[in-house]
A tleap script that builds the chain and sets N, CA, C and O, in Angstrom:
source leaprc.protein.ff14SB
mol = sequence {
  NMET ASP LEU GLN ARG LEU SER ASN GLY ARG
  TYR LYS SER VAL LEU HIE GLN THR THR VAL
  ASP LYS GLU ARG ILE ARG ILE SER TRP VAL
  VAL LEU VAL ARG PRO THR LYS ASP THR VAL
  VAL GLY PRO PHE PRO GLU LEU ILE GLY GLN
  ASP ASP PRO PRO LYS PHE ARG PRO MET LEU
  TYR LYS ASP TYR ILE TYR ARG LYS VAL ARG
  TYR LEU PRO PHE SER ASP LEU ASP CSER
}
set mol.1.N position { -13.984 4.995 -1.288 }
set mol.1.CA position { -14.289 3.780 -0.558 }
set mol.1.C position { -14.301 4.143 0.928 }
set mol.1.O position { -13.396 4.820 1.416 }
set mol.2.N position { -15.294 3.704 1.617 }
set mol.2.CA position { -15.383 4.073 3.021 }
set mol.2.C position { -14.697 3.045 3.919 }
set mol.2.O position { -14.664 1.847 3.637 }
set mol.3.N position { -14.164 3.564 4.990 }
set mol.3.CA position { -13.397 2.742 5.933 }
set mol.3.C position { -14.264 1.686 6.602 }
set mol.3.O position { -13.763 0.621 6.964 }
set mol.4.N position { -15.539 1.955 6.770 }
set mol.4.CA position { -16.433 0.982 7.405 }
set mol.4.C position { -16.504 -0.295 6.570 }
set mol.4.O position { -16.437 -1.394 7.120 }
set mol.5.N position { -16.636 -0.165 5.272 }
set mol.5.CA position { -16.715 -1.328 4.389 }
set mol.5.C position { -15.373 -2.063 4.345 }
set mol.5.O position { -15.341 -3.291 4.429 }
set mol.6.N position { -14.281 -1.334 4.217 }
set mol.6.CA position { -12.965 -1.973 4.136 }
set mol.6.C position { -12.582 -2.677 5.436 }
set mol.6.O position { -11.899 -3.701 5.416 }
set mol.7.N position { -13.032 -2.117 6.581 }
set mol.7.CA position { -12.677 -2.690 7.885 }
set mol.7.C position { -13.684 -3.733 8.359 }
set mol.7.O position { -13.596 -4.207 9.491 }
set mol.8.N position { -14.638 -4.095 7.504 }
set mol.8.CA position { -15.668 -5.078 7.848 }
set mol.8.C position { -16.485 -4.630 9.065 }
set mol.8.O position { -16.887 -5.443 9.897 }
set mol.9.N position { -16.719 -3.313 9.146 }
set mol.9.CA position { -17.525 -2.775 10.230 }
set mol.9.C position { -16.775 -2.469 11.507 }
set mol.9.O position { -17.370 -1.978 12.467 }
set mol.10.N position { -15.487 -2.745 11.542 }
set mol.10.CA position { -14.701 -2.471 12.748 }
set mol.10.C position { -14.648 -0.974 13.045 }
set mol.10.O position { -14.738 -0.563 14.201 }
set mol.11.N position { -14.502 -0.158 11.993 }
set mol.11.CA position { -14.493 1.295 12.134 }
set mol.11.C position { -15.737 1.840 11.453 }
set mol.11.O position { -16.011 1.491 10.305 }
set mol.12.N position { -16.489 2.684 12.131 }
set mol.12.CA position { -17.743 3.213 11.617 }
set mol.12.C position { -17.510 4.499 10.836 }
set mol.12.O position { -16.686 5.330 11.218 }
set mol.13.N position { -18.240 4.652 9.748 }
set mol.13.CA position { -18.228 5.897 8.988 }
set mol.13.C position { -19.174 6.870 9.671 }
set mol.13.O position { -20.286 6.501 10.049 }
set mol.14.N position { -18.739 8.097 9.829 }
set mol.14.CA position { -19.573 9.111 10.477 }
set mol.14.C position { -19.642 10.344 9.587 }
set mol.14.O position { -18.778 10.566 8.738 }
set mol.15.N position { -20.670 11.131 9.792 }
set mol.15.CA position { -20.808 12.390 9.092 }
set mol.15.C position { -19.799 13.372 9.668 }
set mol.15.O position { -19.724 13.544 10.885 }
set mol.16.N position { -19.026 14.015 8.806 }
set mol.16.CA position { -18.020 14.974 9.263 }
set mol.16.C position { -18.708 16.237 9.767 }
set mol.16.O position { -19.530 16.828 9.067 }
set mol.17.N position { -18.370 16.638 10.968 }
set mol.17.CA position { -18.908 17.869 11.543 }
set mol.17.C position { -17.777 18.632 12.203 }
set mol.17.O position { -16.805 18.042 12.674 }
set mol.18.N position { -17.910 19.928 12.233 }
set mol.18.CA position { -16.901 20.749 12.880 }
set mol.18.C position { -17.564 21.971 13.498 }
set mol.18.O position { -18.701 22.308 13.167 }
set mol.19.N position { -16.852 22.623 14.388 }
set mol.19.CA position { -17.339 23.875 14.967 }
set mol.19.C position { -16.414 24.993 14.505 }
set mol.19.O position { -15.241 24.766 14.209 }
set mol.20.N position { -16.949 26.180 14.449 }
set mol.20.CA position { -16.179 27.334 13.996 }
set mol.20.C position { -15.598 28.046 15.211 }
set mol.20.O position { -16.303 28.340 16.176 }
set mol.21.N position { -14.314 28.311 15.144 }
set mol.21.CA position { -13.622 29.057 16.195 }
set mol.21.C position { -13.153 30.366 15.570 }
set mol.21.O position { -12.219 30.367 14.768 }
set mol.22.N position { -13.785 31.468 15.925 }
set mol.22.CA position { -13.456 32.760 15.316 }
set mol.22.C position { -12.085 33.283 15.748 }
set mol.22.O position { -11.576 34.247 15.175 }
set mol.23.N position { -11.497 32.656 16.742 }
set mol.23.CA position { -10.198 33.091 17.261 }
set mol.23.C position { -9.025 32.428 16.533 }
set mol.23.O position { -7.908 32.943 16.561 }
set mol.24.N position { -9.274 31.295 15.886 }
set mol.24.CA position { -8.172 30.539 15.279 }
set mol.24.C position { -8.498 30.226 13.822 }
set mol.24.O position { -9.663 30.094 13.447 }
set mol.25.N position { -7.469 30.111 13.022 }
set mol.25.CA position { -7.616 29.720 11.623 }
set mol.25.C position { -7.699 28.204 11.555 }
set mol.25.O position { -6.955 27.493 12.231 }
set mol.26.N position { -8.613 27.727 10.732 }
set mol.26.CA position { -8.751 26.278 10.536 }
set mol.26.C position { -8.418 25.958 9.096 }
set mol.26.O position { -8.968 26.558 8.173 }
set mol.27.N position { -7.524 25.017 8.908 }
set mol.27.CA position { -7.121 24.585 7.575 }
set mol.27.C position { -7.397 23.094 7.468 }
set mol.27.O position { -7.089 22.328 8.382 }
set mol.28.N position { -7.974 22.692 6.358 }
set mol.28.CA position { -8.192 21.264 6.121 }
set mol.28.C position { -7.959 20.985 4.643 }
set mol.28.O position { -8.027 21.887 3.809 }
set mol.29.N position { -7.687 19.740 4.336 }
set mol.29.CA position { -7.528 19.336 2.950 }
set mol.29.C position { -8.014 17.913 2.786 }
set mol.29.O position { -8.055 17.129 3.735 }
set mol.30.N position { -8.373 17.610 1.581 }
set mol.30.CA position { -8.901 16.293 1.253 }
set mol.30.C position { -7.824 15.515 0.507 }
set mol.30.O position { -7.160 16.041 -0.386 }
set mol.31.N position { -7.666 14.265 0.889 }
set mol.31.CA position { -6.753 13.374 0.180 }
set mol.31.C position { -7.611 12.263 -0.416 }
set mol.31.O position { -8.258 11.504 0.305 }
set mol.32.N position { -7.604 12.184 -1.721 }
set mol.32.CA position { -8.426 11.181 -2.395 }
set mol.32.C position { -7.537 10.107 -3.003 }
set mol.32.O position { -6.613 10.397 -3.763 }
set mol.33.N position { -7.826 8.893 -2.661 }
set mol.33.CA position { -7.155 7.743 -3.242 }
set mol.33.C position { -8.261 6.802 -3.672 }
set mol.33.O position { -9.142 6.468 -2.880 }
set mol.34.N position { -8.219 6.377 -4.913 }
set mol.34.CA position { -9.271 5.479 -5.357 }
set mol.34.C position { -8.708 4.409 -6.274 }
set mol.34.O position { -7.745 4.639 -7.006 }
set mol.35.N position { -9.315 3.248 -6.224 }
set mol.35.CA position { -8.868 2.161 -7.104 }
set mol.35.C position { -9.417 2.368 -8.514 }
set mol.35.O position { -10.228 3.263 -8.749 }
set mol.36.N position { -8.970 1.534 -9.446 }
set mol.36.CA position { -9.524 1.575 -10.794 }
set mol.36.C position { -10.960 1.082 -10.752 }
set mol.36.O position { -11.363 0.409 -9.803 }
set mol.37.N position { -11.735 1.416 -11.780 }
set mol.37.CA position { -13.161 1.074 -11.798 }
set mol.37.C position { -13.422 -0.427 -11.721 }
set mol.37.O position { -14.453 -0.842 -11.193 }
set mol.38.N position { -12.521 -1.238 -12.230 }
set mol.38.CA position { -12.743 -2.687 -12.268 }
set mol.38.C position { -12.098 -3.439 -11.102 }
set mol.38.O position { -12.006 -4.666 -11.129 }
set mol.39.N position { -11.656 -2.713 -10.089 }
set mol.39.CA position { -11.085 -3.339 -8.897 }
set mol.39.C position { -12.216 -3.870 -8.016 }
set mol.39.O position { -13.208 -3.178 -7.788 }
set mol.40.N position { -12.064 -5.082 -7.530 }
set mol.40.CA position { -13.034 -5.648 -6.590 }
set mol.40.C position { -12.698 -5.100 -5.209 }
set mol.40.O position { -11.570 -5.235 -4.736 }
set mol.41.N position { -13.685 -4.482 -4.564 }
set mol.41.CA position { -13.480 -3.899 -3.241 }
set mol.41.C position { -14.416 -4.563 -2.238 }
set mol.41.O position { -15.538 -4.944 -2.569 }
set mol.42.N position { -13.943 -4.690 -1.035 }
set mol.42.CA position { -14.715 -5.297 0.042 }
set mol.42.C position { -13.859 -5.312 1.293 }
set mol.42.O position { -12.784 -4.712 1.315 }
set mol.43.N position { -14.316 -5.982 2.323 }
set mol.43.CA position { -13.547 -6.040 3.568 }
set mol.43.C position { -12.154 -6.654 3.338 }
set mol.43.O position { -11.989 -7.581 2.545 }
set mol.44.N position { -11.171 -6.114 4.048 }
set mol.44.CA position { -9.821 -6.673 3.968 }
set mol.44.C position { -9.843 -8.122 4.457 }
set mol.44.O position { -10.432 -8.405 5.500 }
set mol.45.N position { -9.216 -9.040 3.726 }
set mol.45.CA position { -9.223 -10.461 4.117 }
set mol.45.C position { -8.698 -10.696 5.532 }
set mol.45.O position { -9.144 -11.619 6.214 }
set mol.46.N position { -7.757 -9.868 5.975 }
set mol.46.CA position { -7.186 -10.026 7.316 }
set mol.46.C position { -8.212 -9.760 8.423 }
set mol.46.O position { -8.011 -10.160 9.570 }
set mol.47.N position { -9.307 -9.084 8.074 }
set mol.47.CA position { -10.326 -8.740 9.080 }
set mol.47.C position { -11.547 -9.655 9.009 }
set mol.47.O position { -12.568 -9.387 9.643 }
set mol.48.N position { -11.438 -10.727 8.243 }
set mol.48.CA position { -12.521 -11.703 8.116 }
set mol.48.C position { -12.026 -13.025 8.676 }
set mol.48.O position { -10.891 -13.425 8.416 }
set mol.49.N position { -12.853 -13.692 9.427 }
set mol.49.CA position { -12.477 -14.983 9.988 }
set mol.49.C position { -13.710 -15.755 10.387 }
set mol.49.O position { -14.836 -15.321 10.146 }
set mol.50.N position { -13.490 -16.896 10.995 }
set mol.50.CA position { -14.601 -17.747 11.416 }
set mol.50.C position { -15.513 -17.019 12.408 }
set mol.50.O position { -16.735 -17.164 12.363 }
set mol.51.N position { -14.907 -16.239 13.297 }
set mol.51.CA position { -15.690 -15.482 14.278 }
set mol.51.C position { -16.117 -14.116 13.759 }
set mol.51.O position { -16.912 -13.432 14.403 }
set mol.52.N position { -15.599 -13.710 12.603 }
set mol.52.CA position { -15.899 -12.414 11.991 }
set mol.52.C position { -16.239 -12.589 10.520 }
set mol.52.O position { -15.406 -12.292 9.664 }
set mol.53.N position { -17.444 -13.064 10.200 }
set mol.53.CA position { -17.799 -13.246 8.789 }
set mol.53.C position { -17.912 -11.892 8.084 }
set mol.53.O position { -18.089 -10.870 8.747 }
set mol.54.N position { -17.814 -11.869 6.757 }
set mol.54.CA position { -17.935 -10.592 6.031 }
set mol.54.C position { -19.298 -9.943 6.246 }
set mol.54.O position { -20.332 -10.603 6.143 }
set mol.55.N position { -19.292 -8.646 6.546 }
set mol.55.CA position { -20.528 -7.895 6.731 }
set mol.55.C position { -20.924 -7.161 5.449 }
set mol.55.O position { -22.046 -6.668 5.333 }
set mol.56.N position { -20.013 -7.090 4.503 }
set mol.56.CA position { -20.251 -6.412 3.226 }
set mol.56.C position { -19.780 -7.328 2.111 }
set mol.56.O position { -18.730 -7.962 2.216 }
set mol.57.N position { -20.563 -7.392 1.045 }
set mol.57.CA position { -20.163 -8.252 -0.063 }
set mol.57.C position { -19.184 -7.512 -0.964 }
set mol.57.O position { -19.307 -6.302 -1.150 }
set mol.58.N position { -18.220 -8.225 -1.521 }
set mol.58.CA position { -17.299 -7.587 -2.470 }
set mol.58.C position { -18.058 -7.121 -3.711 }
set mol.58.O position { -19.025 -7.758 -4.127 }
set mol.59.N position { -17.622 -6.021 -4.292 }
set mol.59.CA position { -18.225 -5.526 -5.528 }
set mol.59.C position { -17.187 -4.727 -6.300 }
set mol.59.O position { -16.164 -4.318 -5.752 }
set mol.60.N position { -17.462 -4.514 -7.566 }
set mol.60.CA position { -16.577 -3.682 -8.371 }
set mol.60.C position { -16.669 -2.248 -7.871 }
set mol.60.O position { -17.738 -1.783 -7.474 }
set mol.61.N position { -15.537 -1.555 -7.896 }
set mol.61.CA position { -15.508 -0.173 -7.425 }
set mol.61.C position { -16.500 0.695 -8.203 }
set mol.61.O position { -17.141 1.565 -7.614 }
set mol.62.N position { -16.639 0.475 -9.522 }
set mol.62.CA position { -17.573 1.286 -10.304 }
set mol.62.C position { -19.017 1.074 -9.841 }
set mol.62.O position { -19.815 2.011 -9.884 }
set mol.63.N position { -19.369 -0.139 -9.398 }
set mol.63.CA position { -20.710 -0.396 -8.873 }
set mol.63.C position { -20.904 0.263 -7.511 }
set mol.63.O position { -21.987 0.760 -7.204 }
set mol.64.N position { -19.861 0.264 -6.705 }
set mol.64.CA position { -19.901 0.922 -5.402 }
set mol.64.C position { -20.167 2.421 -5.587 }
set mol.64.O position { -21.030 2.988 -4.918 }
set mol.65.N position { -19.431 3.050 -6.487 }
set mol.65.CA position { -19.593 4.486 -6.742 }
set mol.65.C position { -20.988 4.774 -7.290 }
set mol.65.O position { -21.629 5.743 -6.883 }
set mol.66.N position { -21.454 3.944 -8.203 }
set mol.66.CA position { -22.800 4.132 -8.762 }
set mol.66.C position { -23.842 4.141 -7.639 }
set mol.66.O position { -24.725 4.998 -7.617 }
set mol.67.N position { -23.740 3.196 -6.719 }
set mol.67.CA position { -24.690 3.127 -5.600 }
set mol.67.C position { -24.593 4.351 -4.695 }
set mol.67.O position { -25.599 4.785 -4.134 }
set mol.68.N position { -23.391 4.911 -4.547 }
set mol.68.CA position { -23.205 6.061 -3.663 }
set mol.68.C position { -23.767 7.350 -4.260 }
set mol.68.O position { -24.292 8.183 -3.522 }
set mol.69.N position { -23.672 7.533 -5.581 }
set mol.69.CA position { -24.000 8.840 -6.159 }
set mol.69.C position { -25.295 8.874 -6.967 }
set mol.69.O position { -25.714 9.961 -7.366 }
set mol.70.N position { -25.929 7.778 -7.218 }
set mol.70.CA position { -27.070 7.797 -8.138 }
set mol.70.C position { -28.267 8.599 -7.628 }
set mol.70.O position { -29.087 9.038 -8.435 }
set mol.71.N position { -28.391 8.802 -6.335 }
set mol.71.CA position { -29.524 9.560 -5.809 }
set mol.71.C position { -29.180 11.015 -5.493 }
set mol.71.O position { -30.031 11.758 -5.003 }
set mol.72.N position { -27.960 11.421 -5.764 }
set mol.72.CA position { -27.598 12.821 -5.531 }
set mol.72.C position { -28.305 13.703 -6.565 }
set mol.72.O position { -28.507 13.278 -7.702 }
set mol.73.N position { -28.678 14.913 -6.183 }
set mol.73.CA position { -29.463 15.763 -7.083 }
set mol.73.C position { -28.774 16.089 -8.409 }
set mol.73.O position { -29.452 16.305 -9.413 }
set mol.74.N position { -27.450 16.127 -8.431 }
set mol.74.CA position { -26.739 16.474 -9.659 }
set mol.74.C position { -26.399 15.260 -10.513 }
set mol.74.O position { -25.809 15.397 -11.584 }
set mol.75.N position { -26.771 14.072 -10.042 }
set mol.75.CA position { -26.416 12.842 -10.743 }
set mol.75.C position { -27.365 12.601 -11.917 }
set mol.75.O position { -28.583 12.703 -11.772 }
set mol.76.N position { -26.795 12.279 -13.080 }
set mol.76.CA position { -27.617 11.911 -14.224 }
set mol.76.C position { -27.344 10.457 -14.610 }
set mol.76.O position { -27.509 10.081 -15.770 }
set mol.77.N position { -26.928 9.645 -13.645 }
set mol.77.CA position { -26.553 8.262 -13.927 }
set mol.77.C position { -27.739 7.414 -14.372 }
set mol.77.O position { -27.559 6.462 -15.132 }
set mol.78.N position { -28.939 7.737 -13.919 }
set mol.78.CA position { -30.111 6.943 -14.289 }
set mol.78.C position { -30.879 7.547 -15.469 }
set mol.78.O position { -31.933 7.036 -15.849 }
set mol.79.N position { -30.365 8.609 -16.036 }
set mol.79.CA position { -31.060 9.260 -17.164 }
set mol.79.C position { -30.761 8.563 -18.468 }
set mol.79.O position { -31.259 8.973 -19.516 }
savepdb mol mol.pdb
quit
């Protein structure tokens, strides 16, 4: 789930980029946390108000994932 959707657009999702420094070691790790497939995901209610209407519609997490990966070259979701 991307932070842009959960934050109702307050925080923008960006493409991760880095530069290589041949003088220093770079270590990174991924932390994955995901809801169950039938969890409804959308902007946090605390970030929605009269002056801040929802910019993203709530949807099931499994539908969100389907939309994210169906066009990837290794995806066979539409087969």
